[in-house]
N, C-alpha and C positions, 0 to 999 in steps of 0.2 A: 441623497447620494448613497446612504447606507443601504437603502432598498436595492439600488442598482448593484452594489457590491455583494449583497446577499444573494441576489439572483445570479450574479457571475460565479460566486462560489458554488451555488447549487448546480449550475450548468457544468462547471469544471468537474465536480464530483460525479455527476450523472454520466457525463461523457467518459470520464476515466473508468468508472465501473463497467460501462458497456465495453470498452476496449480491453479491460482485464479479462473479461469473460470469453474473449476470442481464443483461437488456437494458434495464431501466429505470434512468435516471440517479439517481433518488432512492435506489434500492437499492444502487447502486454506491457512492454517497457514504456511506451508512450502513455498508456493508461495509468500506470503507477506514477509517472511524472505529473500527469494532470490531476490525479487524486492528491498528490502532495501539494500542488499549487492551490487547489481548492481548500484544503485544510489550512494552509497558511493564510489565505484570505479570511477564512472564518476566525482564525486566531487573532488576526489584526482587528477584525470587527469587534471581537469580544473586549478589546481594550477601551472601547467607547471613543468619545471625542478626544482629540489631541489636547495637550496641555503644555505648560511650561516645562523646560528641562528641570530635572530634580535638583540640581545645584544652584538654580537661579531663583531668587525670590524667597519670601519667608512665609507666605500663606500656603499651608499644606494642601488645601482643597484644590489649588490650581495646578498641582503637579500631574504630570502624565504617569500612567501606570506602566512600569517597566516590565512587569511579568509577561504580558503577551508578546512583547518584543523579544524577550529572552527565549520564550517558547518557540517563536517563529525561527529564530536563529538556530536553535537546536534541531528543529524539524527540517530546516534546509540542509544541515550537515548530514542528518540521518538519511534523508531522501537522496542526497548526492551519493552517499556510500552504497545504498541499496541499488540505485540505478547503475552505478559503476560495476557492481557485482553482476547484475543482470546482463549488462552489455558484454562482460567477459564470458558469461555462460552462453549468451546468444552467439558470440563469435566462435566459441568452441563448438557449439552445435552446428553452425554453418560450415565450419571446416570439416567436421566429421561426416555430416549427412548431406551437405550442400542443399539444405532445405530449411525454410523458416518455420514450417508448421510443426507443431508438437503432435507426435503420434501417440496412439494408445500403447501402453507398455504390455506386450504379450506375456513377458516373463512374470510380471506382477500378477496377472490373471491366473497363470498356471500355478504359481505358488499359493494363491488364495484358494484355488480349487483343491490342491493337495492338502492344505491346512483344514479345509472344510471336511474333506474325507477322513482325515485323522481324527477330527473332533467327533464325527459321526461314529467311527469305529470305537472310540473310547466310550462314547455314550452307550453303545450297545453292550459293551463288556461290563460297564458299571451297572446296567439294569439286570444283568444275569446274576450278579453276586448277591 
């Protein structure tokens, strides 16, 4: 069963990575959710086989490891917050542009070109001195 879960986690992470690399915001959000689920499955698998609850029994070797469970709960909360934030950004982008696709930022390219020209000009002045 753990091999099937490991394959499931791998498929979730691979599909999530593929979707994150797209240009549509909806695919990016779904991809981040799938990555989060894949990581959660991997964290559960890292806990090993199940065991008895920590407060029941006296043999310490039979206890379940609570750390992976705590990490999964924390990852769920963080993933929920990130997805909520991305959904708000996607909604705002849809309201402003009425499009789901992320465009190249022309202004960023212009500023980068200007900064490059400034560095070139400074380099030429420093060589003359």
